[in-house]
All heavy atoms as an XYZ file, in Angstrom:
699
protein
N     223.628    106.523    147.353
C     223.353    106.066    146.009
C     224.529    106.561    145.121
O     224.835    107.721    145.056
C     222.020    106.607    145.458
C     221.787    106.265    144.055
S     220.278    106.992    143.242
C     218.998    106.856    144.377
N     225.086    105.592    144.396
C     226.169    106.009    143.505
C     225.586    106.263    142.074
O     224.438    105.998    141.829
C     227.276    104.995    143.446
C     226.851    103.628    142.936
O     225.872    103.570    142.152
N     227.478    102.590    143.400
N     226.459    106.767    141.218
C     225.952    107.166    139.871
C     225.490    105.966    139.074
O     224.496    106.090    138.316
C     227.058    107.981    139.138
C     226.396    108.606    137.871
C     228.184    107.140    138.712
C     226.845    109.964    137.672
N     226.118    104.821    139.228
C     225.667    103.637    138.513
C     224.283    103.198    138.899
O     223.461    102.892    138.063
C     226.700    102.497    138.741
N     224.021    103.268    140.202
C     222.710    102.897    140.720
C     221.657    103.921    140.214
O     220.536    103.571    139.821
C     222.722    102.804    142.200
C     221.483    102.297    142.814
N     220.504    103.058    143.372
C     221.049    100.979    142.898
C     219.506    102.322    143.791
N     219.824    101.048    143.522
N     221.982    105.151    140.256
C     221.092    106.230    139.777
C     220.750    106.022    138.298
O     219.617    106.127    137.910
C     221.725    107.585    139.979
C     220.928    108.737    139.404
C     219.788    109.192    140.017
C     221.334    109.281    138.177
C     219.048    110.222    139.458
C     220.591    110.316    137.616
C     219.412    110.755    138.224
O     218.714    111.817    137.716
N     221.778    105.748    137.507
C     221.564    105.564    136.077
C     220.773    104.302    135.814
O     219.900    104.278    134.908
C     222.877    105.494    135.315
C     223.726    106.823    135.267
C     225.070    106.596    134.634
C     222.909    107.905    134.550
N     220.937    103.290    136.604
C     220.164    102.050    136.447
C     218.729    102.343    136.748
O     217.819    101.875    136.038
C     220.688    101.007    137.436
C     219.942     99.712    137.327
C     220.426     98.667    138.347
O     221.390     98.946    139.139
O     219.930     97.534    138.338
N     218.464    103.075    137.814
C     217.059    103.455    138.175
C     216.399    104.280    137.083
O     215.262    104.117    136.685
C     217.004    104.184    139.521
C     217.298    103.336    140.740
C     217.270    104.275    141.987
C     216.247    102.288    140.905
N     217.198    105.263    136.527
C     216.650    106.071    135.399
C     216.321    105.198    134.165
O     215.356    105.422    133.537
C     217.653    107.183    135.083
C     217.859    108.222    136.100
C     216.521    108.922    136.448
O     215.735    109.316    135.511
N     216.248    109.094    137.717
N     217.236    104.259    133.942
C     216.999    103.349    132.793
C     215.751    102.515    132.975
O     214.940    102.269    132.033
N     215.563    102.062    134.229
C     214.346    101.221    134.521
C     213.067    102.072    134.379
O     212.114    101.626    133.846
C     214.484    100.709    135.931
C     215.516     99.587    136.086
S     215.862     99.053    137.758
C     214.274     98.560    138.308
N     213.112    103.327    134.839
C     211.974    104.206    134.727
C     211.641    104.409    133.209
O     210.520    104.354    132.802
C     212.240    105.558    135.391
C     212.169    105.510    136.883
C     212.417    106.927    137.417
C     212.403    106.964    138.917
N     212.753    108.272    139.473
N     212.710    104.700    132.447
C     212.576    104.920    131.053
C     211.987    103.720    130.325
O     211.053    103.766    129.501
C     213.913    105.372    130.398
C     213.772    105.673    128.895
C     215.112    106.071    128.314
C     214.928    106.314    126.826
N     216.175    106.627    126.170
N     212.501    102.510    130.703
C     212.046    101.288    130.137
C     210.561    101.032    130.464
O     209.802    100.620    129.618
N     210.162    101.282    131.702
C     208.765    101.149    132.088
C     207.835    102.041    131.323
O     206.770    101.697    130.839
C     208.564    101.323    133.596
C     208.947    100.145    134.434
C     208.439    100.314    135.858
N     209.003    101.442    136.574
C     210.025    101.422    137.396
N     210.618    100.239    137.578
N     210.464    102.495    138.013
N     208.275    103.292    131.169
C     207.526    104.321    130.444
C     207.390    103.897    128.963
O     206.283    103.944    128.414
C     208.140    105.702    130.576
C     207.440    106.815    129.845
C     206.022    106.989    130.349
C     208.210    108.145    129.973
N     208.491    103.468    128.384
C     208.420    103.021    126.958
C     207.548    101.804    126.822
O     206.812    101.707    125.855
C     209.843    102.754    126.450
C     210.654    104.009    126.222
C     212.115    103.752    125.862
O     212.545    102.524    125.809
O     212.856    104.700    125.608
N     207.638    100.878    127.754
C     206.777     99.706    127.710
C     205.336    100.032    127.847
O     204.459     99.495    127.159
N     205.010    100.974    128.705
C     203.636    101.450    128.932
C     203.085    102.108    127.700
O     201.996    101.834    127.210
C     203.554    102.414    130.092
C     202.229    103.005    130.403
C     201.176    101.905    130.775
C     202.312    103.966    131.571
N     203.960    102.961    127.078
C     203.538    103.705    125.850
C     203.288    102.720    124.730
O     202.294    102.843    124.002
C     204.597    104.703    125.468
C     204.759    105.834    126.453
S     203.271    106.832    126.680
C     203.225    107.699    125.125
N     204.162    101.685    124.587
C     203.980    100.701    123.517
C     202.769     99.868    123.799
O     201.984     99.561    122.790
C     205.247     99.758    123.463
C     205.167     98.674    122.399
C     205.152     99.271    120.949
O     205.446    100.471    120.757
O     204.761     98.500    120.072
N     202.483     99.491    124.987
C     201.326     98.795    125.336
C     200.056     99.583    125.036
O     199.104     99.010    124.496
C     201.350     98.397    126.831
O     200.159     97.731    127.203
N     200.073    100.848    125.353
C     198.921    101.707    125.028
C     198.666    101.840    123.548
O     197.555    101.761    123.046
C     199.112    103.066    125.693
C     198.961    103.075    127.186
S     199.387    104.676    128.002
C     198.275    105.761    127.169
N     199.815    101.981    122.812
C     199.715    102.116    121.349
C     199.119    100.836    120.752
O     198.192    100.886    119.926
C     201.085    102.385    120.759
C     201.059    102.652    119.231
C     202.511    102.758    118.690
N     203.165    101.448    118.659
C     202.924    100.517    117.736
N     202.026    100.681    116.812
N     203.596     99.391    117.777
N     199.590     99.678    121.171
C     199.045     98.431    120.681
C     197.600     98.278    121.043
O     196.775     97.789    120.247
C     199.890     97.231    121.214
C     201.240     97.076    120.526
C     201.970     95.890    121.080
C     203.354     95.795    120.426
N     204.090     94.637    120.958
N     197.264     98.635    122.292
C     195.837     98.555    122.716
C     194.959     99.451    121.900
O     193.813     99.071    121.495
N     195.422    100.638    121.639
C     194.608    101.596    120.829
C     194.451    101.024    119.394
O     193.326    101.083    118.844
C     195.243    102.964    120.776
C     195.131    103.737    122.022
S     196.032    105.305    122.121
C     195.725    106.041    120.564
N     195.441    100.493    118.791
C     195.413     99.940    117.467
C     194.429     98.773    117.426
O     193.633     98.661    116.487
C     196.783     99.513    116.968
C     197.731    100.722    116.650
C     199.117    100.176    116.274
C     197.237    101.585    115.526
N     194.539     97.939    118.458
C     193.654     96.750    118.548
C     192.187     97.219    118.658
O     191.295     96.697    117.995
C     194.054     95.897    119.668
C     193.265     94.595    119.793
C     193.794     93.729    120.946
C     192.978     92.467    121.057
N     193.476     91.682    122.210
N     191.983     98.236    119.483
C     190.650     98.791    119.661
C     190.076     99.368    118.392
O     188.910     99.234    118.064
N     190.983    100.091    117.669
C     190.504    100.706    116.437
C     190.183     99.661    115.381
O     189.174     99.792    114.685
C     191.609    101.686    115.884
C     191.745    102.937    116.733
S     193.234    103.886    116.411
C     193.146    104.201    114.641
N     190.991     98.612    115.297
C     190.680     97.513    114.361
C     189.373     96.840    114.687
O     188.564     96.575    113.848
C     191.794     96.485    114.399
C     193.066     96.975    113.693
O     192.971     97.949    112.965
O     194.149     96.318    113.852
N     189.148     96.651    116.014
C     187.887     95.977    116.470
C     186.712     96.916    116.097
O     185.653     96.453    115.652
C     187.978     95.724    117.930
C     186.758     94.980    118.486
C     186.870     94.682    119.916
C     185.621     93.936    120.382
N     185.681     93.658    121.834
N     186.892     98.188    116.312
C     185.798     99.126    115.984
C     185.474     99.210    114.488
O     184.317     99.234    114.131
N     186.520     99.146    113.687
C     186.296     99.089    112.222
C     185.514     97.795    111.828
O     184.612     97.861    111.039
C     187.590     99.143    111.457
C     188.116    100.563    111.267
C     189.254    100.611    110.244
N     190.490    100.119    110.819
C     191.346    100.853    111.445
N     191.116    102.133    111.629
N     192.449    100.325    111.909
N     185.956     96.689    112.443
C     185.313     95.407    112.094
C     183.864     95.415    112.521
O     182.967     94.979    111.784
C     186.052     94.255    112.801
C     185.545     92.883    112.587
C     185.567     92.496    111.086
C     186.331     91.839    113.382
N     183.598     95.941    113.709
C     182.195     96.028    114.235
C     181.348     96.973    113.311
O     180.212     96.669    113.021
C     182.147     96.476    115.660
C     182.707     95.516    116.641
C     181.947     94.199    116.654
O     180.731     94.211    116.630
O     182.614     93.122    116.751
N     181.971     98.067    112.866
C     181.287     98.974    111.989
C     180.914     98.327    110.647
O     179.835     98.477    110.123
N     181.861     97.596    110.095
C     181.597     96.851    108.825
C     180.463     95.799    109.019
O     179.617     95.719    108.140
C     182.847     96.185    108.341
C     183.905     97.118    107.799
C     185.139     96.376    107.332
C     186.229     97.358    106.839
N     187.435     96.622    106.406
N     180.531     95.088    110.129
C     179.470     94.114    110.390
C     178.122     94.817    110.500
O     177.128     94.296    109.941
C     179.749     93.334    111.690
C     180.812     92.348    111.584
C     181.010     91.620    112.961
C     182.139     90.647    112.906
N     182.338     90.028    114.237
N     178.078     95.926    111.166
C     176.785     96.641    111.340
C     176.292     97.208    109.978
O     175.147     97.157    109.655
C     176.972     97.804    112.343
C     175.716     98.597    112.567
C     174.562     97.773    113.141
O     174.772     96.683    113.742
O     173.395     98.217    112.918
N     177.243     97.710    109.161
C     176.919     98.154    107.800
C     176.313     97.044    106.974
O     175.299     97.219    106.304
C     178.137     98.748    107.102
C     178.607    100.066    107.634
O     177.796    100.656    108.482
O     179.688    100.485    107.285
N     176.920     95.886    107.027
C     176.377     94.699    106.278
C     175.016     94.295    106.815
O     174.123     93.956    106.012
C     177.352     93.512    106.380
C     178.398     93.545    105.317
C     179.259     92.358    105.419
N     180.322     92.875    106.322
C     181.285     92.240    106.857
N     181.473     91.039    106.627
N     182.111     92.817    107.668
N     174.855     94.300    108.119
C     173.577     93.929    108.737
C     172.507     94.943    108.282
O     171.346     94.485    107.883
C     173.723     93.970    110.278
C     172.518     93.356    110.980
C     172.694     93.347    112.478
N     172.358     94.612    113.089
C     171.156     95.063    113.288
N     170.138     94.378    112.849
N     170.948     96.213    113.833
N     172.791     96.179    108.270
C     171.785     97.210    107.816
C     171.512     97.065    106.354
O     170.311     97.165    105.968
C     172.334     98.617    108.125
C     172.331     98.976    109.627
C     170.949     98.986    110.209
O     169.963     99.248    109.567
N     170.887     98.653    111.490
N     172.495     96.808    105.539
C     172.251     96.598    104.072
C     171.411     95.373    103.851
O     170.432     95.390    103.090
C     173.588     96.415    103.355
N     171.640     94.297    104.530
C     170.867     93.043    104.438
C     169.407     93.324    104.841
O     168.517     92.914    104.125
C     171.456     91.938    105.325
O     172.777     91.662    104.834
C     170.634     90.677    105.225
N     169.238     94.043    105.940
C     167.870     94.338    106.403
C     167.128     95.267    105.418
O     165.944     95.035    105.110
C     167.943     95.035    107.798
C     168.348     94.055    108.927
C     168.510     94.818    110.211
N     167.464     95.738    110.601
C     166.371     95.419    111.219
N     166.165     94.194    111.619
N     165.465     96.357    111.532
N     167.853     96.188    104.848
C     167.244     97.066    103.819
C     166.829     96.307    102.588
O     165.687     96.473    102.078
C     168.226     98.142    103.472
O     167.705     98.997    102.453
N     167.714     95.427    102.129
C     167.350     94.597    100.929
C     166.182     93.721    101.207
O     165.215     93.652    100.462
C     168.561     93.759    100.487
C     169.654     94.714     99.943
C     168.162     92.704     99.493
C     170.973     94.004     99.786
N     166.188     93.066    102.400
C     165.075     92.257    102.764
C     163.756     93.012    102.896
O     162.719     92.494    102.467
C     165.411     91.508    104.106
N     163.835     94.180    103.426
C     162.578     94.993    103.542
C     162.063     95.358    102.192
O     160.795     95.303    101.945
C     162.862     96.282    104.404
C     161.569     97.010    104.724
S     161.857     98.417    105.843
C     162.064     97.577    107.396
N     162.909     95.718    101.262
C     162.440     96.026     99.895
C     161.862     94.798     99.209
O     160.887     94.894     98.502
C     163.619     96.598     99.093
C     163.932     98.022     99.374
N     164.807     98.366    100.408
C     163.432     99.139     98.837
C     164.870     99.696    100.461
N     164.052    100.227     99.518
N     162.456     93.648     99.438
C     161.975     92.407     98.847
C     160.616     92.058     99.505
O     159.674     91.633     98.771
C     162.949     91.259     99.035
C     164.216     91.375     98.264
C     165.153     90.272     98.677
C     163.921     91.333     96.753
N     160.460     92.262    100.802
C     159.166     92.013    101.435
C     158.107     92.969    100.844
O     156.965     92.536    100.637
C     159.245     92.234    102.960
C     159.969     91.110    103.718
C     160.241     91.577    105.171
C     159.105     89.868    103.779
N     158.459     94.224    100.651
C     157.569     95.168    100.111
C     157.137     94.798     98.683
O     156.048     95.130     98.261
C     158.194     96.592    100.076
N     158.044     94.115     97.984
C     157.707     93.679     96.618
C     157.033     92.332     96.624
O     156.855     91.683     95.540
N     156.598     91.855     97.755
C     155.874     90.548     97.923
C     156.667     89.355     97.438
O     156.103     88.413     96.939
C     154.497     90.661     97.208
N     157.989     89.403     97.603
C     158.803     88.270     97.243
C     158.629     87.237     98.388
O     158.444     87.583     99.557
C     160.306     88.682     97.181
C     161.224     87.499     96.978
C     160.485     89.716     96.001
N     158.648     85.975     98.012
C     158.484     84.849     98.928
C     159.446     84.946    100.093
O     160.608     85.125     99.881
C     158.640     83.542     98.190
C     158.422     82.334     99.101
O     157.335     82.163     99.650
O     159.436     81.604     99.264
N     158.908     84.809    101.307
C     159.713     84.932    102.517
C     160.802     83.838    102.591
O     161.884     84.125    103.077
C     158.881     84.908    103.756
C     158.048     86.171    103.956
C     157.330     86.050    105.251
N     156.470     87.272    105.350
C     156.001     87.697    106.503
N     156.211     87.064    107.614
N     155.211     88.760    106.515
N     160.492     82.664    102.132
C     161.519     81.600    102.169
C     162.645     81.961    101.293
O     163.807     81.742    101.691
C     160.880     80.262    101.738
O     159.763     79.936    102.589
C     161.873     79.137    101.822
N     162.386     82.534    100.147
C     163.476     82.919     99.245
C     164.320     84.023     99.877
O     165.537     84.027     99.833
C     162.871     83.429     97.889
C     163.869     83.878     96.851
C     164.811     82.749     96.449
C     163.130     84.457     95.639
N     163.638     85.001    100.458
C     164.353     86.110    101.178
C     165.231     85.545    102.296
O     166.390     85.895    102.403
C     163.357     87.178    101.694
C     162.527     87.782    100.597
C     164.138     88.230    102.481
C     161.419     88.678    101.061
N     164.646     84.632    103.090
C     165.364     84.057    104.203
C     166.571     83.279    103.683
O     167.704     83.446    104.257
C     164.437     83.052    104.943
C     164.967     82.392    106.100
C     163.897     81.592    106.801
C     164.432     80.618    107.759
N     164.986     79.396    107.144
N     166.440     82.501    102.610
C     167.560     81.769    102.074
C     168.662     82.697    101.501
O     169.808     82.392    101.630
C     167.137     80.789    101.025
C     166.287     79.659    101.632
O     166.366     79.395    102.859
N     165.477     79.007    100.801
N     168.258     83.730    100.877
C     169.213     84.664    100.241
C     169.925     85.592    101.179
O     171.088     85.935    100.999
C     168.562     85.469     99.141
S     168.035     84.477     97.772
N     169.211     86.009    102.279
C     169.788     86.977    103.185
C     170.448     86.368    104.421
O     171.251     86.987    105.091
C     168.748     87.999    103.640
O     167.727     87.306    104.366
C     168.196     88.783    102.446
N     169.947     85.163    104.776
C     170.430     84.563    105.997
C     169.666     85.039    107.250
O     170.025     84.683    108.353
N     168.694     85.861    107.024
C     167.883     86.367    108.204
C     166.951     85.227    108.630
O     166.566     84.335    107.862
C     167.051     87.569    107.722
C     167.813     88.827    107.383
C     166.898     89.878    106.850
C     168.598     89.348    108.529
N     166.606     85.289    109.869
C     165.760     84.246    110.445
C     164.264     84.590    110.180
O     163.967     85.710    109.796
C     165.954     84.131    111.991
O     165.509     85.377    112.566
C     167.392     83.842    112.358
N     163.419     83.614    110.352
C     161.977     83.852    110.205
C     161.499     84.974    111.118
O     160.766     85.874    110.709
C     161.275     82.536    110.519
C     159.804     82.572    110.278
C     159.125     81.268    110.574
C     157.590     81.303    110.361
N     156.965     80.027    110.627
N     162.008     84.946    112.331
C     161.649     85.995    113.308
C     162.101     87.408    112.872
O     161.377     88.389    112.991
C     162.193     85.700    114.664
C     161.693     86.468    115.812
C     162.137     85.953    117.153
C     161.474     86.742    118.300
N     161.740     86.151    119.577
N     163.325     87.484    112.367
C     163.864     88.770    111.825
C     163.000     89.263    110.700
O     162.695     90.462    110.619
C     165.291     88.601    111.436
C     166.272     88.461    112.596
C     167.659     88.150    112.150
O     167.861     87.297    111.231
O     168.616     88.703    112.667
N     162.593     88.348    109.804
C     161.762     88.759    108.663
C     160.397     89.271    109.151
O     159.853     90.191    108.646
C     161.579     87.581    107.671
C     162.785     87.310    106.829
C     162.550     86.096    105.985
C     163.186     88.483    105.960
N     159.801     88.581    110.158
C     158.522     89.018    110.685
C     158.667     90.403    111.269
O     157.805     91.251    111.113
C     158.040     88.024    111.759
C     157.627     86.740    111.205
C     157.337     85.688    112.319
O     157.827     85.844    113.474
N     156.602     84.628    111.961
N     159.797     90.626    111.950
C     160.002     91.988    112.559
C     160.136     93.000    111.485
O     159.590     94.106    111.625
C     161.246     91.924    113.470
C     161.554     93.197    114.128
N     160.844     93.666    115.210
C     162.496     94.145    113.884
C     161.314     94.803    115.563
N     162.299     95.156    114.812
N     160.889     92.739    110.413
C     161.017     93.638    109.306
C     159.707     93.964    108.631
O     159.404     95.111    108.253
C     162.029     93.170    108.270
C     163.507     93.232    108.604
C     164.319     92.567    107.557
C     163.901     94.709    108.743
N     158.923     92.907    108.442
C     157.597     93.077    107.822
C     156.758     94.005    108.677
O     156.090     94.897    108.161
C     156.931     91.697    107.674
C     155.751     91.702    106.841
N     154.479     91.625    107.317
C     155.619     91.754    105.509
C     153.617     91.669    106.318
N     154.286     91.748    105.192
N     156.792     93.833    110.036
C     156.055     94.708    110.889
C     156.561     96.117    110.816
O     155.792     97.083    110.785
C     156.128     94.210    112.329
N     157.896     96.299    110.768
C     158.455     97.646    110.605
C     158.037     98.318    109.361
O     157.717     99.482    109.306
C     160.052     97.520    110.561
C     160.712     97.578    111.849
C     162.246     97.578    111.665
O     162.769     98.407    110.810
O     162.917     96.736    112.351
N     158.001     97.536    108.229
C     157.586     98.067    106.978
C     156.183     98.643    107.002
O     155.919     99.721    106.575
C     157.695     96.981    105.892
C     157.141     97.458    104.550
C     157.830     98.333    103.790
C     155.933     96.980    104.087
C     157.300     98.777    102.561
C     155.408     97.371    102.894
C     156.094     98.269    102.096
O     155.599     98.684    100.933
N     155.280     97.867    107.627
C     153.894     98.334    107.703
C     153.677     99.449    108.668
O     152.773    100.288    108.478
C     152.926     97.147    107.993
C     152.686     96.306    106.750
C     153.254     95.041    106.590
C     151.881     96.847    105.737
C     152.993     94.319    105.436
C     151.587     96.113    104.592
C     152.200     94.873    104.446
N     154.584     99.530    109.721
C     154.467    100.659    110.641
C     154.879    101.961    109.932
O     154.341    103.016    110.218
C     155.347    100.412    111.830
C     154.891     99.341    112.762
S     153.263     99.667    113.459
C     153.615    101.014    114.535
N     155.755    101.864    108.969
C     156.173    103.036    108.199
C     155.099    103.522    107.236
O     154.972    104.722    106.923
C     157.408    102.737    107.356
C     158.673    102.631    108.191
C     159.913    102.373    107.341
C     161.145    102.291    108.157
N     162.344    102.052    107.381
N     154.229    102.592    106.823
C     153.146    102.936    105.927
C     152.023    103.719    106.673
O     151.320    104.465    106.024
C     152.558    101.739    105.270
C     153.492    100.984    104.301
C     152.801     99.728    103.773
C     153.909    101.888    103.140
N     151.919    103.461    107.958
C     150.799    104.053    108.704
C     151.067    105.485    109.066
O     152.025    106.051    109.150
C     150.555    103.218    109.979
C     149.493    103.894    110.891
C     150.182    101.822    109.644
């Protein structure tokens, strides 16, 4: 092996390592962004459920709650059941 070949191999190793590190960095950033987005979605979902539960407790019409929150009839029934389980 001559010095040119050795240096070429060292450059290839360095390039692979740098490529791997960059790929890992991008993957981590993408994962973090996805995690933040999922967290925000979950926060909104919890806030919507909380508002709907309070409206149900205040005897607000379920159709109105459904239209305002976007929750389904089944989700509202489940929240209503949760609310009454907390009272017991």
